[in-house]
Steps between C-alpha positions, in 0.01 A plus 500: 500500500610853430412779741423845362448815702172691470495866610185624666414870488207673671390865489206653687171414334649237268519121489826310577694514173745215422784497250781266418840663435621191310192510272433855370133545419384228737277690744183445695308646792278379781269666752680328787855380544381140493303567177806667350711200598264257331466711187879543487550125484240473227639794299856371514404147393303640206784732404746211512264285289503776240881511505512125441238516221721763329801273526675707769680403815460608855739769637719421801323619814631828645620515856283679751788734590526612139127561473489693828775739392310598176355848538178383334442267792580744777136540600412127500282390788587130463715253307342163418682192377311318228618152405464362149609179332844539343418290193257554219175324562397256228206629298252263348297581191129438537208517260177654630172604348381852567201688355622740236371811673664392826828446320478855361432632847798303640728635227389856558550468877843341454606774260379768745726334767794475260492120519473213264180295489673211673651715779163671558309173525756357741486815714126488518503131578762540772299781653188290502685210657654724767155654572336160526777368726480797732117474519527128578730567793261740667 
């Protein structure tokens, strides 16, 4: 497992914003610190999935000391460690049937999010699984 640092920022009247210095552009926010932590894990895994889909490799994790000395992180309220697998997960091609109008809606939503159809469908499925699992444990 690789461990990446997430930087949490909070200003008055805003949610807890989370960014990853090792992954520019990978950001999320949550209403509570716990929500931000959970969304950070999800955002990083999706970002990494996109890197792998594009044929890229993961960067080496930065050290906390380096991140803390960066002026952009001076006002951080917390640093989280997010663990991810260090190898590319094996993707499996599937064939599904979807109503044509639904497929058009999926493609439009994926495009709006800047994602491929596959990435979007996986993200929505993972969110549904996570939601169902958390409801089942209540």
